[in-house]
PDB file of N, CA, C and O in Angstrom:
ATOM      1  N   UNK A   1       7.386 -34.196  26.463  1.00  0.00           N
ATOM      2  CA  UNK A   1       8.311 -32.673  25.136  1.00  0.00           C
ATOM      3  C   UNK A   1       7.547 -32.981  23.541  1.00  0.00           C
ATOM      4  O   UNK A   1       7.447 -32.092  22.695  1.00  0.00           O
ATOM      5  N   UNK A   2       7.126 -34.179  23.366  1.00  0.00           N
ATOM      6  CA  UNK A   2       6.189 -34.346  22.399  1.00  0.00           C
ATOM      7  C   UNK A   2       5.539 -33.272  21.554  1.00  0.00           C
ATOM      8  O   UNK A   2       5.889 -32.729  20.506  1.00  0.00           O
ATOM      9  N   UNK A   3       3.785 -33.048  22.858  1.00  0.00           N
ATOM     10  CA  UNK A   3       3.119 -32.147  23.087  1.00  0.00           C
ATOM     11  C   UNK A   3       3.782 -31.032  23.082  1.00  0.00           C
ATOM     12  O   UNK A   3       3.272 -30.146  22.396  1.00  0.00           O
ATOM     13  N   UNK A   4       4.684 -30.796  23.582  1.00  0.00           N
ATOM     14  CA  UNK A   4       4.924 -29.049  23.003  1.00  0.00           C
ATOM     15  C   UNK A   4       6.380 -29.430  21.858  1.00  0.00           C
ATOM     16  O   UNK A   4       6.056 -28.517  21.099  1.00  0.00           O
ATOM     17  N   UNK A   5       6.733 -29.594  21.667  1.00  0.00           N
ATOM     18  CA  UNK A   5       7.000 -29.900  19.869  1.00  0.00           C
ATOM     19  C   UNK A   5       5.927 -30.260  19.013  1.00  0.00           C
ATOM     20  O   UNK A   5       6.325 -30.514  17.876  1.00  0.00           O
ATOM     21  N   UNK A   6       4.999 -30.342  19.134  1.00  0.00           N
ATOM     22  CA  UNK A   6       3.728 -30.371  18.410  1.00  0.00           C
ATOM     23  C   UNK A   6       3.225 -29.197  18.673  1.00  0.00           C
ATOM     24  O   UNK A   6       2.847 -28.763  17.585  1.00  0.00           O
ATOM     25  N   UNK A   7       3.050 -28.597  19.312  1.00  0.00           N
ATOM     26  CA  UNK A   7       2.057 -26.805  19.435  1.00  0.00           C
ATOM     27  C   UNK A   7       2.650 -26.007  18.709  1.00  0.00           C
ATOM     28  O   UNK A   7       2.011 -25.189  18.047  1.00  0.00           O
ATOM     29  N   UNK A   8       4.149 -26.077  18.668  1.00  0.00           N
ATOM     30  CA  UNK A   8       6.106 -25.305  18.277  1.00  0.00           C
ATOM     31  C   UNK A   8       5.104 -25.527  16.520  1.00  0.00           C
ATOM     32  O   UNK A   8       4.623 -24.673  15.776  1.00  0.00           O
ATOM     33  N   UNK A   9       5.136 -26.956  16.429  1.00  0.00           N
ATOM     34  CA  UNK A   9       5.249 -27.540  14.999  1.00  0.00           C
ATOM     35  C   UNK A   9       3.952 -26.733  14.782  1.00  0.00           C
ATOM     36  O   UNK A   9       4.409 -25.680  14.338  1.00  0.00           O
ATOM     37  N   UNK A  10       2.668 -26.593  14.824  1.00  0.00           N
ATOM     38  CA  UNK A  10       1.434 -25.730  14.185  1.00  0.00           C
ATOM     39  C   UNK A  10       2.284 -24.227  14.013  1.00  0.00           C
ATOM     40  O   UNK A  10       2.642 -23.586  13.025  1.00  0.00           O
ATOM     41  N   UNK A  11       2.414 -24.010  15.515  1.00  0.00           N
ATOM     42  CA  UNK A  11       2.754 -21.900  15.314  1.00  0.00           C
ATOM     43  C   UNK A  11       3.664 -21.925  14.299  1.00  0.00           C
ATOM     44  O   UNK A  11       3.272 -21.241  13.354  1.00  0.00           O
ATOM     45  N   UNK A  12       4.709 -22.435  14.118  1.00  0.00           N
ATOM     46  CA  UNK A  12       5.363 -22.291  12.612  1.00  0.00           C
ATOM     47  C   UNK A  12       4.747 -22.313  11.629  1.00  0.00           C
ATOM     48  O   UNK A  12       4.845 -21.724  10.552  1.00  0.00           O
ATOM     49  N   UNK A  13       3.935 -23.193  12.122  1.00  0.00           N
ATOM     50  CA  UNK A  13       2.714 -23.301  10.640  1.00  0.00           C
ATOM     51  C   UNK A  13       2.089 -22.154  10.008  1.00  0.00           C
ATOM     52  O   UNK A  13       2.183 -21.782   8.839  1.00  0.00           O
ATOM     53  N   UNK A  14       1.220 -21.491  11.290  1.00  0.00           N
ATOM     54  CA  UNK A  14       0.327 -20.562  11.747  1.00  0.00           C
ATOM     55  C   UNK A  14       1.498 -19.681  11.172  1.00  0.00           C
ATOM     56  O   UNK A  14       1.349 -19.272  10.020  1.00  0.00           O
ATOM     57  N   UNK A  15       2.417 -19.411  11.713  1.00  0.00           N
ATOM     58  CA  UNK A  15       3.686 -18.397  11.564  1.00  0.00           C
ATOM     59  C   UNK A  15       3.323 -17.704  10.802  1.00  0.00           C
ATOM     60  O   UNK A  15       2.719 -16.633  10.848  1.00  0.00           O
ATOM     61  N   UNK A  16       4.006 -18.834   9.385  1.00  0.00           N
ATOM     62  CA  UNK A  16       4.908 -18.824   7.961  1.00  0.00           C
ATOM     63  C   UNK A  16       3.178 -18.113   6.874  1.00  0.00           C
ATOM     64  O   UNK A  16       3.072 -17.374   5.894  1.00  0.00           O
ATOM     65  N   UNK A  17       2.063 -18.916   7.830  1.00  0.00           N
ATOM     66  CA  UNK A  17       0.747 -18.710   7.145  1.00  0.00           C
ATOM     67  C   UNK A  17       0.574 -16.822   7.094  1.00  0.00           C
ATOM     68  O   UNK A  17       0.142 -15.987   6.299  1.00  0.00           O
ATOM     69  N   UNK A  18       1.165 -16.835   8.377  1.00  0.00           N
ATOM     70  CA  UNK A  18       0.792 -15.520   8.340  1.00  0.00           C
ATOM     71  C   UNK A  18       1.742 -13.982   7.756  1.00  0.00           C
ATOM     72  O   UNK A  18       1.574 -12.904   7.185  1.00  0.00           O
ATOM     73  N   UNK A  19       2.461 -14.573   8.191  1.00  0.00           N
ATOM     74  CA  UNK A  19       4.213 -14.547   7.156  1.00  0.00           C
ATOM     75  C   UNK A  19       3.330 -13.514   5.567  1.00  0.00           C
ATOM     76  O   UNK A  19       3.121 -12.329   5.306  1.00  0.00           O
ATOM     77  N   UNK A  20       3.050 -14.959   4.844  1.00  0.00           N
ATOM     78  CA  UNK A  20       2.903 -15.118   3.331  1.00  0.00           C
ATOM     79  C   UNK A  20       1.676 -14.071   3.548  1.00  0.00           C
ATOM     80  O   UNK A  20       1.655 -13.244   2.637  1.00  0.00           O
ATOM     81  N   UNK A  21       0.491 -13.862   4.662  1.00  0.00           N
ATOM     82  CA  UNK A  21      -0.485 -13.402   3.582  1.00  0.00           C
ATOM     83  C   UNK A  21       0.443 -11.760   4.079  1.00  0.00           C
ATOM     84  O   UNK A  21       0.400 -11.004   3.108  1.00  0.00           O
ATOM     85  N   UNK A  22       0.969 -11.310   4.909  1.00  0.00           N
ATOM     86  CA  UNK A  22       1.433  -9.943   5.232  1.00  0.00           C
ATOM     87  C   UNK A  22       2.229  -9.544   3.709  1.00  0.00           C
ATOM     88  O   UNK A  22       1.786  -8.590   3.069  1.00  0.00           O
ATOM     89  N   UNK A  23       3.037 -10.077   3.349  1.00  0.00           N
ATOM     90  CA  UNK A  23       3.887  -9.887   2.076  1.00  0.00           C
ATOM     91  C   UNK A  23       3.209  -9.579   1.274  1.00  0.00           C
ATOM     92  O   UNK A  23       3.367  -8.406   0.938  1.00  0.00           O
ATOM     93  N   UNK A  24       1.822 -10.570   0.316  1.00  0.00           N
ATOM     94  CA  UNK A  24       1.418 -10.730  -0.755  1.00  0.00           C
ATOM     95  C   UNK A  24       0.491  -9.016  -0.633  1.00  0.00           C
ATOM     96  O   UNK A  24       0.331  -8.256  -1.588  1.00  0.00           O
ATOM     97  N   UNK A  25      -0.284  -8.625   1.657  1.00  0.00           N
ATOM     98  CA  UNK A  25      -0.537  -7.369   1.468  1.00  0.00           C
ATOM     99  C   UNK A  25       0.205  -6.375   1.496  1.00  0.00           C
ATOM    100  O   UNK A  25      -0.360  -5.282   1.527  1.00  0.00           O
ATOM    101  N   UNK A  26       1.398  -6.404   1.495  1.00  0.00           N
ATOM    102  CA  UNK A  26       2.691  -5.603   1.398  1.00  0.00           C
ATOM    103  C   UNK A  26       2.479  -5.432  -0.407  1.00  0.00           C
ATOM    104  O   UNK A  26       1.829  -4.488  -0.856  1.00  0.00           O
ATOM    105  N   UNK A  27       2.864  -6.060  -0.952  1.00  0.00           N
ATOM    106  CA  UNK A  27       2.958  -5.742  -2.704  1.00  0.00           C
ATOM    107  C   UNK A  27       1.181  -5.325  -3.333  1.00  0.00           C
ATOM    108  O   UNK A  27       1.040  -5.015  -4.516  1.00  0.00           O
ATOM    109  N   UNK A  28      -0.077  -5.382  -2.346  1.00  0.00           N
ATOM    110  CA  UNK A  28      -1.033  -4.535  -2.755  1.00  0.00           C
ATOM    111  C   UNK A  28      -1.469  -3.675  -2.314  1.00  0.00           C
ATOM    112  O   UNK A  28      -2.587  -3.163  -2.380  1.00  0.00           O
ATOM    113  N   UNK A  29      -0.416  -3.404  -1.719  1.00  0.00           N
ATOM    114  CA  UNK A  29      -0.032  -1.909  -0.493  1.00  0.00           C
ATOM    115  C   UNK A  29       0.546  -1.170  -1.798  1.00  0.00           C
ATOM    116  O   UNK A  29       0.148  -0.177  -2.408  1.00  0.00           O
ATOM    117  N   UNK A  30       1.943  -2.273  -2.046  1.00  0.00           N
ATOM    118  CA  UNK A  30       2.866  -0.954  -2.921  1.00  0.00           C
ATOM    119  C   UNK A  30       1.507  -0.472  -3.871  1.00  0.00           C
ATOM    120  O   UNK A  30       0.941   0.622  -3.860  1.00  0.00           O
ATOM    121  N   UNK A  31       1.393  -0.921  -4.174  1.00  0.00           N
ATOM    122  CA  UNK A  31       1.065  -1.634  -6.370  1.00  0.00           C
ATOM    123  C   UNK A  31      -0.343  -0.201  -6.060  1.00  0.00           C
ATOM    124  O   UNK A  31      -0.411   0.842  -6.710  1.00  0.00           O
ATOM    125  N   UNK A  32      -1.259  -0.602  -4.952  1.00  0.00           N
ATOM    126  CA  UNK A  32      -2.824   0.238  -4.661  1.00  0.00           C
ATOM    127  C   UNK A  32      -1.559   2.260  -4.550  1.00  0.00           C
ATOM    128  O   UNK A  32      -1.862   3.287  -5.158  1.00  0.00           O
ATOM    129  N   UNK A  33      -0.195   2.071  -3.519  1.00  0.00           N
ATOM    130  CA  UNK A  33       0.616   3.437  -3.205  1.00  0.00           C
ATOM    131  C   UNK A  33       1.367   3.880  -4.503  1.00  0.00           C
ATOM    132  O   UNK A  33       1.349   5.098  -4.681  1.00  0.00           O
ATOM    133  N   UNK A  34       2.271   2.863  -5.799  1.00  0.00           N
ATOM    134  CA  UNK A  34       2.013   3.297  -7.181  1.00  0.00           C
ATOM    135  C   UNK A  34       0.968   3.715  -7.773  1.00  0.00           C
ATOM    136  O   UNK A  34       0.841   4.939  -7.817  1.00  0.00           O
ATOM    137  N   UNK A  35       0.006   2.951  -8.346  1.00  0.00           N
ATOM    138  CA  UNK A  35      -1.153   3.826  -7.944  1.00  0.00           C
ATOM    139  C   UNK A  35      -1.538   4.837  -8.453  1.00  0.00           C
ATOM    140  O   UNK A  35      -1.476   5.211  -9.625  1.00  0.00           O
ATOM    141  N   UNK A  36      -2.016   5.377  -7.425  1.00  0.00           N
ATOM    142  CA  UNK A  36      -2.694   6.551  -6.130  1.00  0.00           C
ATOM    143  C   UNK A  36      -1.748   7.491  -6.891  1.00  0.00           C
ATOM    144  O   UNK A  36      -2.339   8.301  -7.605  1.00  0.00           O
ATOM    145  N   UNK A  37       0.603   7.612  -6.896  1.00  0.00           N
ATOM    146  CA  UNK A  37       1.252   8.963  -7.213  1.00  0.00           C
ATOM    147  C   UNK A  37       0.784   8.860  -8.225  1.00  0.00           C
ATOM    148  O   UNK A  37       0.434   9.943  -8.694  1.00  0.00           O
ATOM    149  N   UNK A  38       0.482   7.504  -9.197  1.00  0.00           N
ATOM    150  CA  UNK A  38       0.348   7.958 -10.917  1.00  0.00           C
ATOM    151  C   UNK A  38      -1.014   9.790 -11.320  1.00  0.00           C
ATOM    152  O   UNK A  38      -1.272  10.869 -11.855  1.00  0.00           O
ATOM    153  N   UNK A  39      -1.320   8.621 -10.422  1.00  0.00           N
ATOM    154  CA  UNK A  39      -3.376   9.205 -10.405  1.00  0.00           C
ATOM    155  C   UNK A  39      -2.521  10.544 -10.153  1.00  0.00           C
ATOM    156  O   UNK A  39      -2.565  11.038 -11.280  1.00  0.00           O
ATOM    157  N   UNK A  40      -1.814  11.384  -9.408  1.00  0.00           N
ATOM    158  CA  UNK A  40      -2.339  12.152  -8.849  1.00  0.00           C
ATOM    159  C   UNK A  40      -1.337  13.259 -10.207  1.00  0.00           C
ATOM    160  O   UNK A  40      -1.530  14.386 -10.664  1.00  0.00           O
ATOM    161  N   UNK A  41      -0.137  12.051 -10.474  1.00  0.00           N
ATOM    162  CA  UNK A  41       0.899  13.000 -11.104  1.00  0.00           C
ATOM    163  C   UNK A  41      -0.854  13.481 -12.652  1.00  0.00           C
ATOM    164  O   UNK A  41      -1.413  14.476 -13.113  1.00  0.00           O
ATOM    165  N   UNK A  42      -0.890  12.694 -12.714  1.00  0.00           N
ATOM    166  CA  UNK A  42      -1.980  13.502 -14.007  1.00  0.00           C
ATOM    167  C   UNK A  42      -2.643  14.185 -13.965  1.00  0.00           C
ATOM    168  O   UNK A  42      -2.797  15.052 -14.825  1.00  0.00           O
ATOM    169  N   UNK A  43      -3.438  14.032 -12.723  1.00  0.00           N
ATOM    170  CA  UNK A  43      -4.291  15.130 -12.053  1.00  0.00           C
ATOM    171  C   UNK A  43      -3.656  16.825 -12.525  1.00  0.00           C
ATOM    172  O   UNK A  43      -4.029  17.667 -13.342  1.00  0.00           O
ATOM    173  N   UNK A  44      -2.088  16.715 -11.133  1.00  0.00           N
ATOM    174  CA  UNK A  44      -0.979  17.682 -11.338  1.00  0.00           C
ATOM    175  C   UNK A  44      -1.452  18.554 -13.257  1.00  0.00           C
ATOM    176  O   UNK A  44      -1.846  19.628 -13.712  1.00  0.00           O
ATOM    177  N   UNK A  45      -1.050  17.168 -13.730  1.00  0.00           N
ATOM    178  CA  UNK A  45      -1.020  17.300 -15.595  1.00  0.00           C
ATOM    179  C   UNK A  45      -1.984  17.952 -15.771  1.00  0.00           C
ATOM    180  O   UNK A  45      -1.651  19.133 -15.874  1.00  0.00           O
ATOM    181  N   UNK A  46      -3.322  17.773 -15.888  1.00  0.00           N
ATOM    182  CA  UNK A  46      -4.629  17.589 -16.314  1.00  0.00           C
ATOM    183  C   UNK A  46      -4.706  19.621 -16.103  1.00  0.00           C
ATOM    184  O   UNK A  46      -4.839  20.599 -16.840  1.00  0.00           O
ATOM    185  N   UNK A  47      -4.500  19.302 -14.460  1.00  0.00           N
ATOM    186  CA  UNK A  47      -5.192  20.563 -14.277  1.00  0.00           C
ATOM    187  C   UNK A  47      -3.701  21.765 -14.260  1.00  0.00           C
ATOM    188  O   UNK A  47      -4.248  22.693 -13.664  1.00  0.00           O
ATOM    189  N   UNK A  48      -3.019  22.001 -14.390  1.00  0.00           N
ATOM    190  CA  UNK A  48      -2.057  22.964 -15.142  1.00  0.00           C
ATOM    191  C   UNK A  48      -2.346  23.118 -16.451  1.00  0.00           C
ATOM    192  O   UNK A  48      -2.444  24.254 -16.917  1.00  0.00           O
ATOM    193  N   UNK A  49      -2.516  22.043 -17.200  1.00  0.00           N
ATOM    194  CA  UNK A  49      -3.160  22.118 -18.577  1.00  0.00           C
ATOM    195  C   UNK A  49      -3.532  22.970 -18.605  1.00  0.00           C
ATOM    196  O   UNK A  49      -2.945  23.940 -19.084  1.00  0.00           O
ATOM    197  N   UNK A  50      -5.003  23.008 -17.964  1.00  0.00           N
ATOM    198  CA  UNK A  50      -6.532  23.401 -17.635  1.00  0.00           C
ATOM    199  C   UNK A  50      -5.895  24.850 -17.130  1.00  0.00           C
ATOM    200  O   UNK A  50      -6.345  25.803 -17.766  1.00  0.00           O
ATOM    201  N   UNK A  51      -5.041  25.147 -16.221  1.00  0.00           N
ATOM    202  CA  UNK A  51      -4.601  26.433 -15.859  1.00  0.00           C
ATOM    203  C   UNK A  51      -5.235  26.304 -14.258  1.00  0.00           C
ATOM    204  O   UNK A  51      -5.138  27.358 -13.631  1.00  0.00           O
ATOM    205  N   UNK A  52      -6.053  24.832 -13.297  1.00  0.00           N
ATOM    206  CA  UNK A  52      -6.620  25.452 -12.807  1.00  0.00           C
ATOM    207  C   UNK A  52      -6.176  24.864 -11.535  1.00  0.00           C
ATOM    208  O   UNK A  52      -5.671  23.784 -11.843  1.00  0.00           O
ATOM    209  N   UNK A  53      -6.110  25.020 -10.302  1.00  0.00           N
ATOM    210  CA  UNK A  53      -6.013  24.625  -8.605  1.00  0.00           C
ATOM    211  C   UNK A  53      -5.624  23.219  -9.002  1.00  0.00           C
ATOM    212  O   UNK A  53      -6.155  22.842 -10.047  1.00  0.00           O
ATOM    213  N   UNK A  54      -4.580  22.102  -8.228  1.00  0.00           N
ATOM    214  CA  UNK A  54      -6.433  20.897  -8.129  1.00  0.00           C
ATOM    215  C   UNK A  54      -7.027  21.067  -6.394  1.00  0.00           C
ATOM    216  O   UNK A  54      -6.832  21.931  -5.539  1.00  0.00           O
ATOM    217  N   UNK A  55      -7.860  19.722  -6.410  1.00  0.00           N
ATOM    218  CA  UNK A  55      -8.539  19.890  -5.184  1.00  0.00           C
ATOM    219  C   UNK A  55      -7.760  19.587  -3.917  1.00  0.00           C
ATOM    220  O   UNK A  55      -7.633  18.365  -3.847  1.00  0.00           O
ATOM    221  N   UNK A  56      -6.949  20.447  -2.458  1.00  0.00           N
ATOM    222  CA  UNK A  56      -6.695  20.041  -2.067  1.00  0.00           C
ATOM    223  C   UNK A  56      -4.959  20.951  -1.290  1.00  0.00           C
ATOM    224  O   UNK A  56      -4.263  21.048  -0.280  1.00  0.00           O
ATOM    225  N   UNK A  57      -5.109  21.398  -2.729  1.00  0.00           N
ATOM    226  CA  UNK A  57      -4.030  22.639  -2.720  1.00  0.00           C
ATOM    227  C   UNK A  57      -4.351  24.063  -2.800  1.00  0.00           C
ATOM    228  O   UNK A  57      -5.214  24.615  -3.481  1.00  0.00           O
ATOM    229  N   UNK A  58      -3.404  24.617  -1.888  1.00  0.00           N
ATOM    230  CA  UNK A  58      -3.099  25.462  -1.755  1.00  0.00           C
ATOM    231  C   UNK A  58      -3.439  27.150  -3.593  1.00  0.00           C
ATOM    232  O   UNK A  58      -2.884  27.570  -4.608  1.00  0.00           O
ATOM    233  N   UNK A  59      -3.989  27.238  -3.224  1.00  0.00           N
ATOM    234  CA  UNK A  59      -3.851  28.908  -4.424  1.00  0.00           C
ATOM    235  C   UNK A  59      -3.352  29.995  -3.991  1.00  0.00           C
ATOM    236  O   UNK A  59      -3.561  30.714  -3.014  1.00  0.00           O
ATOM    237  N   UNK A  60      -2.316  30.014  -5.300  1.00  0.00           N
ATOM    238  CA  UNK A  60      -1.041  30.314  -5.762  1.00  0.00           C
ATOM    239  C   UNK A  60      -1.866  32.473  -5.493  1.00  0.00           C
ATOM    240  O   UNK A  60      -2.735  33.145  -6.049  1.00  0.00           O
ATOM    241  N   UNK A  61      -1.254  32.602  -4.786  1.00  0.00           N
ATOM    242  CA  UNK A  61      -1.674  34.689  -4.936  1.00  0.00           C
ATOM    243  C   UNK A  61      -0.314  35.019  -6.215  1.00  0.00           C
ATOM    244  O   UNK A  61       0.910  34.892  -6.184  1.00  0.00           O
ATOM    245  N   UNK A  62      -0.995  35.344  -6.939  1.00  0.00           N
ATOM    246  CA  UNK A  62      -1.064  36.521  -7.571  1.00  0.00           C
ATOM    247  C   UNK A  62      -1.215  37.840  -8.235  1.00  0.00           C
ATOM    248  O   UNK A  62      -0.337  38.254  -8.993  1.00  0.00           O
TER     249      UNK A  62
END
């Protein structure tokens, strides 16, 4: 029983470390997404000002 308890404690520590890493990665991913959204908004503003179609967007027929 003592060995089983020890194993469970070790697994708990590993799970805690994995949880911390996952939370850190989630924060980093959120920051990357926010940065990408900001860059796309800037690109849309610039291309709108220049009157050109941003890459990857269909051209308006007119």
